N, C-alpha and C positions, 0 to 999 in steps of 0.2 A: 671032759669039756672040749668041745670042738674049737680049733684055732680060729681066730677072727682074721679078716682081711689085713688089719693093722699088724698082726703078729708075723706076717711074712716079711723076711728081710728086704725084699724088693720094694716094700712100701715105705721104707725108711730112707733117710739120706745115706749116701755112700760114705765110707770112712774118710776118703780123701777125694772129694768131688771136684776140686779146682784143678782142671786139667791143663789149661793154657791161659796165661795172662802175658800180654806183651805190648810194648809201644815200639813201632817200627818205622823206619824211613824208606821202606820198600813197599811195593803194592801188596795189598791184603788179599787173602783167598777165602772165599765163602766155604769152599770144600774143606779146607784145612780146619776151620772152626767147627763145621758140621761134623766132620769125622772125629774131632776131639771130644765131642759130647755123646758119642754113640755109647749106649749102655743097654744090655739085654733086659734090664728091669724097668727101663723107661717106657712108659706108654705114650708120653708126649714130649716133643722137642719143639721149643720155640726159638726162632732165630730172627734177629733184627740186623738189617744192613743199612747203615747211614751213608748216603752218597752226597757229593758236592752238587748242589742245585744251581741253576742259572740265574737265580734272583734271591734277594733278601730285602725285606722292608720296602718293597716297591721299586727297588733299583736292580738293574742287570748286573750280575756278578760275572767277571771275566776269569778270575782265579782266586785262590786263597792259599794261605800257608798255615800250618799248625806248628806250634812249638809247645814245649812242656817244661815244667820244673823238674829237677832231678828226683823229687819225691813222688812223681806221678805213678810209677809202677807200684810203689808201696801203698799209695792211696787206692789204686785199683784192687790190690789184694785185700785191703781193709773192707772195701765195699763188697767184694766177692764173699768174704767171710761173713759179712752181715746178711747177705742174701741166703747163704747156706744155713745160717742160724735160724732164719725165718721160714724156710721152705724145705721140703724133703728132696733136696737136689741130689740127683744121681751123678750129674756131670755138668760143669760150667766152663765156659771159655769166653775170653774177651780180648780183642786186639784193636789198637787204635793207631792210626797213621799220623806221622809228623812229617814236616817238610812241605814242599810246594806241590799242590794238587790242582787239577783242572776240573771243569764241569764233567760230571759223570764218574769221577774216580771214587773208589770206596774210601771213606774216612774212618769208619768204625764197623766192626762186626762182632756181635755178641750172640751167644746161644746158651740155653739151659735145657737140660733134660730132667724130667721128674716122672714119678709113677703115673701121673694123670695130666691131661692137657690143661686143665684150669690152673693147676699149680705151676706148670711150665710157663704159661702165658704171664701169670702174675709175677713169677720170679724173674722172667726175662724183662718185663717192664720195670721192675724195681732196679734191676741191674743197669739197664741203659739210662734210666732217669737219674739214678744216683751218680753214675759215672759222669753224666753230662753236667750235673750241678756241683759235684764235689772234687773231681780230679783236676789238678792244676794243669789244664791244657788250654791254650789260647789260640784263637783263630784270627788271622789277619786277612781281611777281605779286600780285594781290589775290584772296584766297580768300573763299568764301561765308560762312565763319564770322567774317569781319572781320579775320583775320590777314593779314600781308603777308610777302613775302620777296624779296630781291635775289638774282639768279643771275648769276654772271660769265660773260662771253663767250656770245654768243647761245645 
């Protein structure tokens, strides 16, 4: 009997696909995250970069600051493990910035590589969406009119 496409080891999730998870108070690197998910068996790599934009809710944003709960990295790992259980992930990486940021700064960079592009897109979307909704990271925005607001979870 001839082997099927699914029989090839490259079609399966890697044994230890979580390559990089971090919360940092220093600038983030797209190249670092992209390199972390390189895998010869991956036919698709999806990368998401979240940047500080100059507006929110109809108001001009001057700056913002991110802070996190001490459990934030553990929660990132829990979410990464959930993504790995759902998709055939070859490699996964996610970094989030904390501290004071200005418009244009990178706030979060995530990437996932999988055997095929559709899986990579879906896994990357699940990773960033779940990080945004479940990891205890808070954003404090300062608007150009002098008002401020706290936003829960990245």
